[in-house]
N, C-alpha and C positions, 0 to 999 in steps of 0.2 A: 502391584502396579507395573505396567509394561513400560519399557523405555521407548522413546519415540525419536526417530531420526529422519533426516531429509535426504532423499535419494534422487531428486530431480528438481530442476528449476527452469523456468522459461519466462520471457518477457517481451513486450513491445511497448515502448514509451518514447518520450521526446529525445532521449539520449541514444536510442538505437532500437533495432528490430530484433535483437537477440541479447542473451546474457553477456557474451563476450564483448559486444559493442558497448553495452551499458557499463560494464566494469572498466573498460578502457576509458570511458568518459569520466567515471569516478576518479580513476587514477590521475587523469590529466587535469581534473578540476574544470572540465568543459561544461559550459552552460547551454542547455537546450531551449531556453526561453527566447522567444522572438515575436515579431509582429504576426498576428493571426491572419490566416487565409480563410475567411468565412463570409457567408452572405450577410449583407447589411452591416458590414464593419463600420461604415461611416456614421451609423446611428448609435454607436457605442462610445462611451468615454474611456472604457478599458479596452485596449486593443492589443494586448500582449498575452502570451500564454505558452505553456509547454506543450506544443502541438506535435503530434506524430507526423513527420514529414516523409514525403516519398512513398506514401502508402497507397497501393492500388488493390482494392478488394477483389477485382477480377483475376489477379495473380494467385489468389488463394482459394476462392470460392466460385461455384457456378452461379448462374443467374437465379435459379430457384432458391439456393441458399442465401444469396444476397437479399432476395425479397423477404426472407424470413429472419435474417440476423441484423439487428441494430449494430451500430459501430462498436458499442461496448461488448456485445456478444462476440463479434468477429475478433476483437482483441483478445478476449478470454480464450477462445478456441485456439488461436495461434500460440498463445503462451502455454496453454495446456499441451498442445502438440509437442512443443519443445521439452516440457517437463517430463511428460510420460515417456517420450522418446529417450531421454537421458536415463530415466529410471530403468528402462528396459523391461517394463511389465506388460503382460497381456492379461486382461481381466476376463477370465472364462471360468466355467464350472463353479467350484466353491468360492474361489477368490472374488468373483464378481458379486457374490452375495455378501461378502464381508468387506467390500470397498464402497466408498461413497464420495461425496464432494460437498464441501461447504465453502461458499464464495461470498465476498463482500462487495456491495455497491451502495451508492446513495441515490444517484439520479436515475439509475437503470437506463431505459431506452429514451433518454432525453432528446437525442437527435430525431428519433421517430416522432416523438411528441411535438417537437418544434416544427418539423416538416408538415405534419398533418394539421396543426393549428393554422399554419400559414395557408395551407390548401383550402381549409374551410372558411376561415375568417377573412383572409386577405384576398384570395383568389375567387371566393364565392362558390366553391364546389360543394355539392351536396352528398357526395359519396367519398368514402375513404377505402383504402385497401383492406380486404378481409383479414389480413394478418396483422393489423395494427396492434391489437391487444396482445397476442402472443409475442409480438416483436418488442413492445415497450415494457412488458412486465419485468419487475426486478429479478424474478427467478428464472428469466429466459436463459441467461448464460449458464447457470447451474444445471438447468434441465438439459440443455444441448450438450454440455460436457458429459453428463450421465449417459446420454444416448450415444455419444461418439465413442465412449470407452466401455460401455456395458456395465456401468456402476449401478448395482442393484441394492446397495445398502443405503444408509441415510444420506440424502442430498437435499440441500436447501440453501437459501440466501439469507445473509444477515445485513440489515440496513441500520447502522448506527452512526450516520453521517461520517465524520472524519476517522472514526475508529472502526469502521465496518470490517476492513481486512484483518485487523488484529483480533477483533472479536471472532471472526470466522476461523482464523488459524488457531485461535485458542480453543474453540469448540472442537476442531479437528484433532488437536493435540489431546484433549481430554477424552475424546471417544476412543482413540487408540490406547491411551494409557489405561483406561478402564477395562479394556478388552472388548468393547462393543464392536470395534472395527479393526481390521489389520492394516488397511491402507486407506488414506484419504487424499483426494486431490483438492487443494485448498489455495486460497489467495484472494485476489480481488481485481476489479476493473472499474473504469469510469471513462465516460466520454461526454462531457458537458460543455465542450467548447463550440457552442452554436449560439445564435443570436439570443434565443430565449434563456439559455443557461447562463450566459454572461450578464444579460440585462437583469436577471433576478439577483445575482450576486452584487451587481453595482449598487442596488438599493441598501445593502448592508453597510456600505462605506468602509469595507475592510480590505479593499483591493488596491494594489499598487499599480500606477500607470507606467512605471519605468523598470523596476527590477525587484527581485526578492532578496532581501538582505537580512536573514535571520541573525538575531543577537547584536547587530550593529546599531549604534546609537541613532543613526539616521534612517533606520528602517521605516517604511511607510505603508506596509501592508503585504498581503499574500498575493501570489500569482497562481492561477489555476493551471493544471496540467491534465493530460489524458493518457490512457494506456492501460496495461494490465501486467500483473506478475502472478504466476501460478507455480505451486510447489507440490511435490509428492511427499507426503508425510507417511512414514511406514514404521511398523513395529520392528524394533531393533533385531530381535531373533529371526524374524522373517527375512529381513534385509541381509543379515549375515549368512543365513542358510543358503541363500541363492547367490552369494558372492557379490552383492551390489556395492557400488562405490558410495560411501557415506559422506555427505557434504558437511553436516553439522548435526548436533543433537539438540532437540528442544527439551528444556529441563524445567521450565516453570511458566506459569501464567497467572495473572490476576486481573480482575475487573472491578471497578467501583463506580458509584454514581455520586456526583456532587450534591444533588438534591437542593440546588440553590438558585441557579440562574440559567436561562435558556441559551445565552451566548457568552457570558463572562465566565472564564475558567476559575476554578478553585484550587488554591495552593494545597489545601488539605486533602481534597479529593484525589489530585494527582499524586501526592505523596503516599497516600494509602495504597494506591494501585502499584506504585513502584515497590514499596515495602512488602506488599502482598506477593509480588512476583519473586522477590528475594526469599521470602519464607517458603513459598511453594517449591522453589528450587533448592532449598536448604543451603542458601548462600549467605556468607557474611558480606557486608558492604565492600570490604577490601578485596573481595574476589573479582569484582567487576572492573574491566579495563576500559570499556567503551560503551557509550549510549548513543544510539541513533535517536536523536531528539524529535519531538513533534515539530518544534521550531518553524512556525508558520511565517515569521517575519512581521507579525502584528505586535504592537506595543504590549498589549495585555498578555498574550500567550507566552511570549519569550521570557519576560521577567517572572511570570508565575511559574513556568517550568523550571527555570534556574533556581528559584527559591525552594521549590519542592525537592529538587535534587539535593540542594544544600541541607535541607531538613533531614532527609533520609541518610545521606552519606557522611554527614558531619565533616571531620577533617579530611577524609578520603576524597571529598568532592574536589579538592584542589589538585588531586592527582589523577582524576578521571579525564578522559577525552570524551567530548560530546559534540557531535556535528549534526547539521541539518542538510540532508541531500535535496530537500525541497528547493533549495537555492539553485539547483541545477535542472531538475525535471519538473518543477512546479508542484503544486498541491493537487494530487489526484483525488481528493476528497475520499470517497469510499474505497478507492484502489490504492491509496497512498502507502499504507502500512506494508502492503505486499511488495511494492517496488523498493521500499526502504529496507525490507528484509534481505534483499540482494546485497546491500552494503554491509549488513551485519555478517552475512556468510562470507563475504570477501575479507572482512577484518579477521575472521577466525581462520580461514583457509590460507590466505595469502599474506597476512600480516600487513595489510594496507588499509589505513583509515581514510575514508572518503572525507573531503573537506567541506566546510561551509564557505561557499564562494560568495562574492559580493560584499564581504565584510570590510568595512571602511573605518569605523570609529568605535573604540571601546565604550561599553555601557557599564557603569558601575553596578547596575542592577542585574547584569548578565556577566558577572566576573568569574566565569569558568573557562576552561580550556576548550574553546569551540573549534579547534583545528582550522584556523582561518586561511582560506584561499588556496592552500596547497595540501595535497595528500601527504600522509605521514606513514613511514614504514616502522611499525611497532607490532611485535607479537603480543596478542591478547588471547586469553583462554576463555573468558566469559563476556558476553555482551547482552545489553538490554535494548529493546525496541519500544519506544513510547508512542502512544496514540491517545490524544485527548480531544473529544468531539464536542461540537455544539450539542446542547442538551445536558452537558455535564457527564458524558459517558466515557469512561477511561478504560484502556486495555493495554497491558504491558506484557511482553513476551521476554523470556530469558533463554539464551542459547549458549551451548558450550562447544569448544573445539574437540574434535574426535581424532 
């Protein structure tokens, strides 16, 4: 089995347009959630989100590209540009055939879908742009990344709602570990902050109108975000042979299905995924110092996740740190696990644990150390990243400091 390391990372999200900007926000406990700037906001009851501010597509892409790239694809390409640039790789000759890309998304080209429904049904137009289908398809971002970097190995998209990015990164990890690929560009993206995207989520009645407060007793729902994070996963020997800087090592992955309810999470399903990641990484519970929680800020998710962690870690659960960075960047649905992996890598490399901001009242059903409101400087050697999706699909990654 090959060792798998991370040699590049990139992002654009509500906290910043780069990794340094995002990590600075994590350290400061700065929240990127605010009032949305979208069309028909007055027709929505949910008017807040983790929106990417100050973004101008024309600063990054030409007109033909903009006509072909939905917002989620644009975000993916910008994050990939940063990650591949940091990794210092050029995909040519044999390496191009041994490199691929696996990305996660849930809504895909939701902005394109929203714009064209509006055009046809509200404005009465009878034609749409010929690129609507290639622009809105879920695999658009993965395909454009493969073309941008000459990735001729396995490239595809994973769509498992809120666990999409973790499932994608887990697949990338397994492909390299098994010897199928030497390098994988992986992560996820989402951009559902448009009228149709928000209106659909309003119907679920799981959204907060004022703030995301994971694990706090007065939490009242999740807040959506948008953006992308992309990483370069690489075979350890390949990375060291070329003198690459290693950010962290991926050492374990597990995925489970609750097989019980389409929206209500299962304590047992989440616990099996966490325990599976520990087994896969050959870790004891006491080895883990920090968990980046799924932590959506909904009543059901937060208490279920805390119970699952307590089941797996036993007495060590009281010594664990577990925070939800969704409180700062919002819930990016299919892209959320990727942005959260940035906080995991920061914990390993810099010894800084990103906080759970907005925490106001202790909840006896969430009685773990959730690193409330302020970042903490603590050196940790092993971290986990949890993702538990609608549909009962769970994916947990384990990383180690190098």
